[in-house]
Backbone as JSON, one array per atom type, in Angstrom:
{
  "sequence": "XXXXXXXXXXXXXXXXXXXXXXXXXXXXXXXXXXXXXXXXXXXXXXXXXXXXXXXXXXXXXXXXXXXXXXXXXXXXXXXXXXXXXXXXXXXXXXXXXXXXXXXXXXXXXXXXXXXXXXXXXXXXXXXXXXXXXXXXXXXXXXXXX",
  "N": [[0.82, -1.2, 0.0], [2.01, 1.24, 0.73], [3.8, 1.76, -1.39], [1.98, 2.21, -3.42], [0.75, 4.63, -2.61], [2.92, 6.33, -2.85], [3.29, 6.32, -5.65], [0.89, 7.53, -6.42], [1.14, 10.13, -5.36], [3.37, 10.96, -6.83], [2.32, 10.89, -9.5], [0.26, 12.78, -9.27], [1.74, 15.11, -8.84], [3.16, 15.23, -11.27], [0.99, 15.56, -13.01], [-0.01, 18.06, -12.21], [2.16, 19.73, -12.91], [2.18, 19.26, -15.68], [-0.3, 20.28, -16.44], [-0.02, 22.96, -15.77], [2.04, 23.86, -17.37], [1.29, 24.88, -20.01], [0.44, 27.39, -19.27], [2.65, 28.9, -18.69], [3.61, 30.46, -20.77], [1.63, 32.28, -21.14], [-0.09, 35.5, -21.32], [-0.84, 36.35, -18.77], [0.91, 35.29, -16.85], [4.2, 36.06, -16.28], [7.32, 35.49, -17.67], [9.3, 36.67, -19.04], [12.47, 37.37, -20.54], [14.48, 40.04, -19.8], [16.53, 42.86, -20.68], [18.55, 45.38, -19.45], [20.05, 48.46, -20.16], [22.47, 50.86, -19.37], [23.68, 53.75, -20.57], [26.48, 55.77, -21.31], [26.33, 58.76, -22.7], [27.38, 61.23, -22.44], [28.8, 64.45, -23.04], [32.04, 65.97, -23.79], [33.96, 64.16, -22.77], [33.11, 63.17, -20.28], [32.81, 61.15, -17.34], [30.42, 58.72, -16.32], [28.9, 57.92, -13.33], [27.32, 55.08, -12.09], [25.01, 53.34, -10.12], [23.25, 50.55, -9.73], [20.41, 48.62, -8.73], [18.24, 46.08, -7.3], [15.6, 44.99, -5.11], [16.63, 42.58, -4.29], [19.12, 42.26, -5.56], [22.19, 43.8, -5.7], [23.82, 45.48, -8.07], [26.23, 46.7, -8.12], [28.67, 49.4, -8.12], [29.51, 51.49, -10.82], [31.83, 53.07, -13.0], [31.44, 54.64, -15.85], [33.03, 55.09, -18.85], [33.06, 57.59, -21.47], [30.77, 56.81, -24.07], [30.48, 54.15, -23.38], [28.75, 51.33, -21.86], [26.73, 49.86, -19.25], [25.23, 46.8, -18.58], [22.61, 44.4, -17.87], [20.88, 41.26, -17.48], [17.75, 39.62, -16.81], [14.96, 37.77, -15.48], [11.48, 38.38, -15.05], [10.04, 38.24, -11.81], [7.99, 35.67, -10.27], [5.83, 36.82, -8.94], [5.37, 39.21, -10.18], [6.59, 41.57, -9.35], [9.04, 42.64, -9.92], [11.59, 45.03, -9.81], [13.92, 47.41, -10.74], [16.3, 49.93, -10.03], [18.28, 52.89, -10.52], [20.98, 54.94, -9.46], [22.5, 57.75, -10.74], [25.31, 59.78, -11.58], [27.21, 62.69, -12.46], [29.83, 65.0, -12.64], [28.61, 67.67, -10.85], [26.01, 66.88, -10.85], [23.1, 64.78, -10.46], [20.9, 61.89, -10.59], [18.13, 59.85, -9.73], [16.38, 56.97, -10.54], [13.75, 54.69, -11.51], [14.48, 51.93, -13.5], [13.47, 49.64, -14.49], [10.33, 48.11, -14.27], [7.47, 46.12, -13.54], [4.67, 46.25, -15.52], [1.14, 46.64, -15.28], [-1.79, 47.05, -16.57], [-0.92, 48.89, -18.37], [1.47, 49.82, -20.93], [3.71, 51.44, -21.12], [6.51, 51.38, -20.52], [7.15, 48.82, -21.54], [6.56, 49.08, -24.3], [8.45, 51.04, -25.14], [10.78, 49.67, -24.62], [10.59, 47.68, -26.4], [9.56, 45.3, -25.52], [11.71, 43.86, -24.44], [14.35, 45.06, -24.28], [15.54, 47.56, -22.38], [16.75, 50.7, -22.71], [18.6, 53.08, -21.26], [19.8, 56.33, -21.42], [22.36, 58.48, -20.6], [22.66, 61.87, -20.97], [23.94, 65.21, -21.53], [21.91, 66.99, -20.72], [20.14, 65.44, -19.25], [18.45, 62.32, -18.43], [17.59, 59.88, -20.77], [15.23, 57.68, -22.39], [15.43, 55.1, -24.72], [13.21, 54.8, -27.38], [12.62, 52.09, -28.81], [11.0, 50.93, -30.98], [10.51, 53.21, -32.5], [12.97, 54.22, -32.95], [14.18, 56.4, -31.54], [15.24, 58.77, -29.02], [13.8, 59.56, -25.9], [13.22, 62.18, -23.69], [13.48, 61.74, -20.21], [14.22, 62.09, -17.41], [15.4, 64.86, -15.56], [18.61, 66.15, -14.68], [19.56, 66.58, -11.3], [20.76, 69.12, -9.09]],
  "CA": [[0.0, 0.0, 0.0], [2.9, 2.4, 0.77], [4.29, 2.0, -2.74], [0.86, 2.75, -4.19], [0.61, 6.03, -2.22], [4.05, 7.04, -3.46], [2.99, 6.51, -7.08], [-0.21, 8.49, -6.52], [1.73, 11.45, -5.13], [4.2, 11.25, -7.99], [1.48, 11.18, -10.66], [-0.44, 14.05, -9.02], [2.72, 16.17, -9.08], [3.39, 15.3, -12.72], [-0.22, 16.1, -13.63], [-0.05, 19.49, -11.92], [3.17, 20.37, -13.76], [1.75, 19.17, -17.08], [-1.43, 21.19, -16.66], [0.4, 24.35, -15.62], [3.04, 24.21, -18.38], [0.81, 25.78, -21.05], [0.23, 28.74, -18.73], [3.91, 29.63, -18.51], [3.79, 31.44, -21.84], [0.44, 33.11, -21.28], [0.15, 36.89, -20.94], [-1.08, 36.58, -17.35], [2.1, 34.91, -16.07], [5.33, 36.62, -17.03], [8.65, 34.93, -17.47], [10.11, 37.25, -20.11], [13.85, 37.75, -20.24], [14.68, 41.46, -20.06], [17.89, 43.4, -20.67], [18.58, 46.82, -19.16], [21.32, 49.08, -20.53], [22.73, 52.23, -18.94], [24.66, 54.18, -21.57], [27.08, 57.09, -21.12], [26.4, 59.57, -23.91], [27.72, 62.58, -22.0], [29.81, 65.1, -23.87], [33.29, 66.46, -23.21], [34.73, 63.12, -22.12], [32.69, 63.0, -18.88], [32.52, 59.82, -16.82], [29.13, 58.56, -15.66], [28.84, 56.99, -12.21], [26.01, 54.43, -12.02], [24.84, 52.29, -9.11], [21.93, 49.98, -10.0], [20.07, 47.52, -7.83], [16.86, 45.72, -7.04], [15.46, 44.62, -3.7], [17.42, 41.38, -4.03], [20.42, 42.25, -6.25], [22.96, 45.02, -5.85], [24.67, 45.24, -9.24], [27.52, 47.34, -7.91], [28.95, 50.76, -8.59], [30.26, 51.49, -12.09], [32.26, 54.33, -13.61], [31.37, 54.39, -17.29], [33.73, 56.03, -19.73], [32.2, 58.06, -22.56], [30.47, 55.86, -25.13], [30.36, 52.77, -22.9], [27.49, 51.03, -21.17], [26.61, 48.79, -18.27], [23.96, 46.14, -18.85], [22.34, 43.14, -17.18], [19.69, 40.54, -17.92], [17.0, 38.97, -15.73], [13.57, 37.41, -15.77], [10.53, 38.9, -14.08], [9.73, 37.25, -10.78], [6.68, 35.03, -10.37], [4.8, 37.67, -8.36], [5.19, 40.43, -10.97], [7.02, 42.73, -8.56], [10.43, 42.96, -10.25], [11.86, 46.46, -9.89], [15.32, 47.83, -10.7], [16.49, 51.36, -10.05], [19.68, 53.32, -10.6], [21.45, 56.28, -9.11], [23.55, 58.14, -11.69], [25.84, 61.11, -11.34], [28.35, 63.19, -13.21], [30.16, 66.35, -12.14], [27.82, 68.03, -9.67], [24.61, 66.55, -11.15], [22.74, 63.4, -10.16], [19.52, 61.49, -10.81], [17.74, 58.52, -9.26], [15.19, 56.61, -11.29], [13.44, 53.3, -11.79], [14.87, 51.6, -14.87], [12.6, 48.54, -14.91], [9.23, 47.74, -13.39], [6.45, 45.32, -14.21], [3.46, 47.04, -15.75], [-0.11, 45.89, -15.29], [-2.64, 47.31, -17.74], [-0.26, 49.84, -19.26], [2.69, 49.27, -21.54], [4.6, 52.57, -21.41], [7.9, 50.9, -20.53], [7.27, 47.67, -22.43], [6.62, 49.55, -25.68], [9.73, 51.7, -25.38], [11.82, 48.64, -24.56], [10.26, 46.66, -27.4], [9.26, 44.1, -24.74], [12.89, 43.07, -24.07], [15.6, 45.82, -24.07], [15.36, 48.93, -21.89], [18.02, 51.41, -22.91], [18.61, 54.38, -20.6], [20.95, 57.05, -21.96], [22.72, 59.7, -19.89], [23.13, 62.95, -21.83], [24.29, 66.39, -20.76], [20.73, 67.65, -20.17], [19.33, 64.54, -18.44], [18.4, 60.89, -18.75], [16.63, 59.56, -21.82], [14.97, 56.28, -22.67], [15.31, 54.83, -26.16], [11.97, 54.19, -27.85], [13.18, 51.22, -29.83], [10.2, 50.81, -32.2], [10.57, 54.47, -33.25], [14.38, 54.54, -33.08], [14.47, 57.75, -31.07], [15.41, 58.92, -27.59], [12.79, 60.41, -25.28], [13.66, 62.74, -22.41], [12.75, 61.1, -19.11], [14.54, 62.68, -16.11], [16.42, 65.91, -15.57], [19.64, 66.07, -13.64], [19.37, 67.46, -10.13], [22.04, 69.68, -8.61]],
  "C": [[0.87, 1.26, 0.0], [3.41, 2.76, -0.62], [3.21, 2.63, -3.6], [0.68, 4.24, -3.89], [1.72, 6.88, -2.83], [3.82, 7.31, -4.93], [1.88, 7.53, -7.28], [0.33, 9.91, -6.36], [2.57, 11.87, -6.33], [3.35, 11.65, -9.19], [0.68, 12.47, -10.49], [0.51, 15.21, -9.3], [3.0, 16.33, -10.57], [2.2, 15.92, -13.42], [-0.31, 17.61, -13.41], [0.95, 20.24, -12.79], [2.73, 20.37, -15.22], [0.62, 20.13, -17.37], [-1.02, 22.65, -16.57], [1.39, 24.78, -16.7], [2.51, 25.11, -19.47], [0.63, 27.21, -20.57], [1.51, 29.56, -18.68], [4.14, 30.67, -19.59], [2.62, 32.37, -21.99], [0.71, 34.53, -20.82], [-0.04, 37.15, -19.45], [0.12, 36.25, -16.48], [3.32, 35.29, -16.88], [6.62, 35.94, -16.66], [9.57, 35.45, -18.56], [11.52, 37.52, -19.63], [14.02, 39.2, -20.7], [16.17, 41.78, -19.99], [17.77, 44.89, -20.39], [19.98, 47.31, -19.47], [21.35, 50.49, -19.95], [23.91, 52.7, -19.77], [25.17, 55.58, -21.22], [27.2, 57.78, -22.48], [26.64, 61.04, -23.54], [28.81, 63.15, -22.9], [31.07, 65.41, -23.09], [34.05, 65.43, -22.39], [34.35, 62.85, -20.67], [32.4, 61.53, -18.55], [31.16, 59.82, -16.15], [29.28, 57.54, -14.54], [27.44, 56.41, -12.17], [26.04, 53.34, -10.95], [23.41, 51.79, -9.25], [21.68, 48.79, -9.09], [18.58, 47.22, -7.89], [16.76, 45.42, -5.55], [16.41, 43.48, -3.34], [18.85, 41.42, -4.57], [21.03, 43.64, -6.31], [23.97, 44.77, -6.96], [26.0, 45.96, -9.17], [27.61, 48.74, -8.49], [29.82, 50.68, -9.83], [30.64, 52.92, -12.45], [32.37, 54.07, -15.1], [32.08, 55.49, -18.06], [32.77, 56.48, -20.83], [32.02, 56.99, -23.63], [30.35, 54.41, -24.69], [29.03, 52.58, -22.18], [27.7, 49.94, -20.14], [25.27, 48.13, -18.54], [23.85, 44.85, -18.05], [21.04, 42.56, -17.71], [19.05, 39.84, -16.73], [15.65, 38.55, -16.26], [12.69, 38.0, -14.68], [10.25, 37.82, -13.04], [8.29, 36.78, -10.91], [5.55, 35.96, -9.92], [4.57, 38.96, -9.13], [5.6, 41.69, -10.23], [8.47, 43.14, -8.86], [10.59, 44.47, -10.45], [13.36, 46.67, -9.79], [15.36, 49.34, -10.75], [17.97, 51.68, -10.08], [19.84, 54.73, -10.07], [22.58, 56.58, -10.08], [24.03, 59.54, -11.33], [27.02, 61.41, -12.25], [28.59, 64.63, -12.76], [29.37, 66.62, -10.86], [26.34, 67.71, -9.85], [24.35, 65.08, -10.83], [21.26, 63.16, -10.48], [19.31, 60.1, -10.25], [16.43, 58.16, -9.95], [15.01, 55.1, -11.36], [13.79, 53.03, -13.24], [14.14, 50.36, -15.4], [11.55, 48.29, -13.83], [8.24, 46.94, -14.21], [5.19, 46.16, -14.32], [2.24, 46.13, -15.77], [-0.86, 46.1, -16.59], [-1.98, 48.23, -18.76], [1.0, 49.22, -19.85], [3.65, 50.39, -21.94], [6.04, 52.08, -21.53], [8.07, 49.77, -21.53], [7.38, 48.1, -23.88], [7.98, 50.16, -25.99], [10.88, 50.7, -25.43], [11.61, 47.54, -25.6], [10.1, 45.28, -26.74], [10.49, 43.25, -24.43], [14.13, 43.88, -23.72], [15.3, 47.25, -23.64], [16.71, 49.64, -21.94], [17.88, 52.83, -22.34], [19.91, 55.08, -20.97], [21.18, 58.34, -21.17], [23.29, 60.7, -20.9], [23.36, 64.18, -20.96], [23.08, 67.06, -20.1], [19.82, 66.74, -19.35], [19.4, 63.11, -18.91], [17.28, 60.66, -19.76], [16.38, 58.06, -21.85], [14.81, 56.13, -24.18], [13.95, 54.22, -26.43], [12.37, 53.35, -29.06], [12.32, 51.12, -31.08], [10.25, 52.06, -33.09], [12.01, 54.93, -33.49], [14.7, 55.99, -32.71], [14.58, 57.75, -29.55], [14.37, 59.89, -27.06], [13.3, 60.88, -23.92], [12.8, 62.16, -21.28], [12.98, 61.79, -17.76], [15.6, 63.77, -16.27], [17.44, 65.63, -14.48], [19.25, 67.0, -12.51], [20.75, 67.94, -9.7], [22.09, 69.72, -7.11]]
}
């Protein structure tokens, strides 16, 4: 009888996994792989300091030379609460901003990132986000002094 119970538990677990597998790609449950890029497009050879993190992952402090970038990849968490933010500074200016968040009914970020690549660009007048489908940069945050 013990062996029979073990098989029942095993088959119930397999059945649950088999039934839930089709849901993994559905719009309601997100497991997309995302890429975030922080790009230094400052003029006059300025270095960009960037410190990016999430609640669970501190990605470290970076000093980006002109024309270089820092990037990372991740998948959204099961609960749909993935959030990354960055602090950036150059000279006497700084900015703090969210660089990735999970959207519910809206797709402001998803559209700009083309549902996979969020590109944040530091320029002399502020931080921009690349609108990939339109191949243009959109002003997002001003530098604070």
